N, C-alpha and C positions, 0 to 999 in steps of 0.2 A: 542021247540028245544033250548038247551042252547048255550050260546056264546062260541065258540071254543077257544077264546083268553082270556077268563076270568080266566081259571084255570091254574094249573101248568102243563107244558109240561114235561113228564117223558120219557126219551129215554134210551133204553138199546142197546148198540152197540154190534154187532156180527161180526164175521170174514167175510170179503167180498171176495168172489171168484174173482170178477172183479179186485180188488186191487192186489191180489196175481198174477193173470194172467198178469196184466200190469207190475208188478215188474219183473217177469220172462222174458217177451218179451223184455223189455227195456235192460236188462242185456245180453240177447242172442244177440240182435242187436249190443250192445257194443262189445261183444266178437268177432262177425263176422267182425266188422270194425277193431278191433285190429289185428285180424288174417290177414286181407287183407293188412293192413299197414305194418305188420311185414314181409310180403313177401320181401320187399326191405330194411327194417330196423329190423332185427331180435331181437335187444335189446328191442323193444317194447313189446315182449312177457313177459318181466318182469313185465308188468302192469297187467297181467291176475290175479295174486293173489289178487291184490287190487280190481279188478273188482269182483272177487269171494267173497271177504269180504263185499263189498258193497251189493252184491246180498243177502248174508246171513243176513245182518242187515235189508235190505228192506223186506225180507220175515218174519223176526221176528216182525217187525213193522206191517206188513200186517196181521199177525196172532195174533196181540195184545199180544205179549209175552215180551214186554219191560216194565220196571217199570212205565214209563210215559204214557203208552197207556191209552186212555180214554175209560172207560167201561160203565159208566152211566152219564147221564146229567139231571139235574132238572132245569127248567127255569120257574119261576113264572111269571105271567103276569105283576106284579109290583115287583121290587126288583132285586136283583142280582142272578146270576146263581150259582149252585153248581155242581161239577163234581167229579167223583171217578176215580182214576187211578188204574192200575193193581196191584200196591203195596198195595192197600186197603185204601189209604189216600183220604179223602174228602177235596176238595178245594173250597173256596168261592172266587168269582170274578165276572168279567163282560165280556161281549162280546166286544172285541176291533175291530174286523173286520169280515166280512162274505162275501163269494163269492158263488154264486149259478149258476151252469151250468145246467139249466133245471131240468129234473127229474133224471139226471145221477149222479151229484156230488154236494155236499155242502162242502165248506172248512170253518171251524170256527177257528178264532184266539181268544183265551181266555186269559185274563190277571188276574193272581192270585193277590188278595189283599195283601196277606202276602209277596209275592215276586214281588215288584212293577215293576221291569224292565224285568221280565221273562214272556215270552209268550208261550202258549201251542197251537199248531196247530193240528187240527183233520180233517182228510179227511173222509167224510161220503159218500161213494158211495151209489147208489140206493138200493143195496142189503145188506148194512151194518145195515139197520134198516127195520122194517116192512114197507110195502107200506104206510099204514096210518100214521105212525110216521114220515116218510120222508116227506110226503105231509104236515103234520101239521107244521113241522120245516120250510119248505120253505114258507108256508103261514105266519108264525109268523115273519120270516125274512123280508117278504115283507111289512107287516103291522107295525112291530116294528124294524126298522133297527138299527144297533148299533149307539150310540151317541158318538161323539168324545169328550173326556174330555180335558180340557186345557192342562194337562201334556202330552197327546198323540200327540199334534200338533208338 
């Protein structure tokens, strides 16, 4: 049996139904709260278009339809990561931070080498990757956590 951490981890991100469902639910709850508050302050209904715009953007991001949406990720066991965004651009960089919430969610913060101060965050729900890929990603994050560079401090 070969070492699972010796090779390159190839991830192909797909649309997560869980992510879409959460975006819809959180915006519906926001609309209900606004409607209840507007009972005594009708001017608050003016915030509904802003909430609808937020919901639209959230659904676009959950559907991976924004130019900065992460579609593919390659993480060699030694060296830096590469990722492809929806606009077709490949980026070289490193993992700046990672958060793992069991088998349910992994949040990656990636730092592009070409844009030193810019960070890309990627929410990877359990259904955004294959079960095996998600497990390998969580295992690699456990064994090889992100290292803080001096300029990140």
